N, C-alpha and C positions, 0 to 999 in steps of 0.2 A: 411453468417450466422455464420460460425465458428468464425469469428472475433468478432461478436456481443456476442456470447456465452462466448468467452474468456474474453471479457471486463466485462460482467456481473459477471462472476465468480471472476475476479480480484476485482471488487468493493465489492462483498460480502465478500471476504477474508479480504479486508482492513477494512470493517465495523465491522468485528468480531475480529480483531487483538487486542491483549491484551493492547497495548499502546493506542488503541482507545476505550477500553472497558468502560471508565468512562462515557463518554457522547456520544460516537459514532462520526464518522467523519461527517463533513458537506458535502454537495454535492461539494462544492468548494475544500475541502480537498481531496475528492476522485478523482476529476478531476486532481488535482495537482500531484498526485502520480500514476495515471493510466499508463502512458507510462513507468515510471521507474519500476513499478511492473512487467510489461510485459518484459522489457529489462533485468532486473537484477535478478528477482525472479520468473520467470515463473514456475519453478519446485515446487514452494510453493503455487501456486494458490489452493484455497480450504482448506488451512491449516493455519488458522489465526495466530497462535502463531509463526509458522515458517516464515510466510510472514513478520510479524513485526520484527523478529530477522534478517531476510535477508535485509530488508530495512535499519535497523539500522547498520548492518555490512557493507553495501554499501553506507553509508551516504556521503562519500567524492565523490562518483560518481553520486549522485542524482542531479536532476535539483534543482535550487535554491528554487523553490516553494515547491517541495516535501521535500527537506531537512528541510525547515522551519516547515513544518507540522510534520515531524518525531521528530524534536527537541522539538517542542511545546507539543508534546504528550509523551515526556519522553524518546525518543529513541536516 
């Protein structure tokens, strides 16, 4: 259950992140960054602006699919 809650919070954080604010992430974009958000930015879950900045700051470490999402969204 804790993992499910963490995933839900991560997805909510990603959906509210400023880079995603224009149109919001698609379900595919959320899934592309879920593991990276948990791995590199867990301290920023629930803080959309910080999550976006963290993903952008860790762009070189992100999976290819998440990096493409971050770059497409301006990060």
